[in-house]
N, C-alpha and C positions, 0 to 999 in steps of 0.2 A: 460478414459483419465488420463494422469499423472498430478499430481499437479504442479503448477508453483513453481519456485525456487527463494527464496528471498536471498539477500545478502546486505552487506553494513552497518549493524548495528555496534554499538560500544558504548563506554563511552565518553561523551562530557560534558563540563561545560554548565551551563545555559547561554543562549545567543549565543551559538555556532551553528554550522551547520553540517548536515550529508546528504548524498545522498544515498538513498536506490535503489537497482536495483531488477528487477523482470524478470527472464528469462522465455520466453514463448515458447521456441523452442520445448518443449516436446509435444506440442499440435498438432493436425492434421492441424489446421488452426491457423495462427499467427495473424490474424486480427479479434480480438473479443474484446468486452467490458472488461475492466480490472479495478478492484478496489483494493484499499489499505485499510486494516483493522488493528486494533490493539486491544490487550487485556492486560490490566494491572492486576497485582495480585489482586485477590478477586473481579474483575469486569467482566462484560460480554464483549464479543467482540463487537466492534463498528466500523462503517464505517468511514473512514477518508477522502477518495477521490475516484473519479471514472472518467474514461476517455473513450470516445467512441472509436470504432474500428479504425476510421480514425484520431483520435486525436483532432478533431475540437470542441468537447463538453467536458467540464470538470465540475465537481462539487466537493464541499468541505464541510466538517462538519464546523459548525460555530466556533468551538474551534480552527480550524487551518487556517481559511481564512486569507489571507494576509501574512501568514508565510510559508505555504507549497505550492509547485507547482508540479503538476503531468504532466508527458509528456511521449511520446512513440516514439520509432524508430522501425517501422515495418521491415525495411530492416535488422536491427540487432536483431529482435525478442526480444526487450527489452522494458520494461516500467520502468519509474523512479519516485521517489518521492524525490524532493529536499526539505529538511526541514531546515528552518532558524529560528533564534530567539527562539531556543528551550527552553522549560520550564521543570522543574522537573515533572510536570503533564503529559508530553509527554512520560514519561518512560513507556515502554510496549514492548511486543513482537509484531512485525509488520508482517503482512501477505499480500500477494497478491492473488487474486482469480478472477474468471471470472463470475460475476453475469450476469443474462439475460438482465438487463437494469440498467441504472444509476439512474433512477427516484426513485427506491426502493432498491438501492444497500445496504443501511445500514441494511436492514432486511434479507440479503442473508444468508442462512444457508448452502446450498449445501449438500454434503455427505462427507464420510471419505476421498474420493479421491480428494475432492475440495481444501483441505488445505495442504500446505507444512509444513516444520519445523518452518518457520518463522525466523526472525532475531531480536535479542534483541537490543533495544535502551535504554540506561540509561543516564539520564540527571542529573548531580549533581548540587546542589544549591551552 
C-alpha cells in the first residue's frame, strides 16, 4: 500500500494556528483508522492524535489536548489536524499513518511503506 500524503505545514509564530491535511486516496480502502505522529530533531517519533474509521472516536496525546483537533472527511478521502495555540515545542515533522487501532497508536512502527515524507511545522517563539 502507498503511504499517506501529508501537507499544510509551515512557519508560524507561537500562539498561531495551522491545519494539516492527510490524503488517504492512495489506499485501497479510505475508511480506516488514521493517526497523526510527529518527530522533533533528536527525538523519537511520537503519537499526537488518532481517529477511528468513522470519525466518532478520537484520542490525543496529553501534550496537545485542548489545542489540537483531529477530524476526517471520508467523502473527500482526507484526514485533518487543526492545531491551535501552537508552542515552540510543537516544532517537528508531522506524519499521518494508519495504525491498526487507536488504543496503542502511539507505539505504531509500521514499515517503510507506512510513512510518507511528512510536513514540517516550525513554531517560532
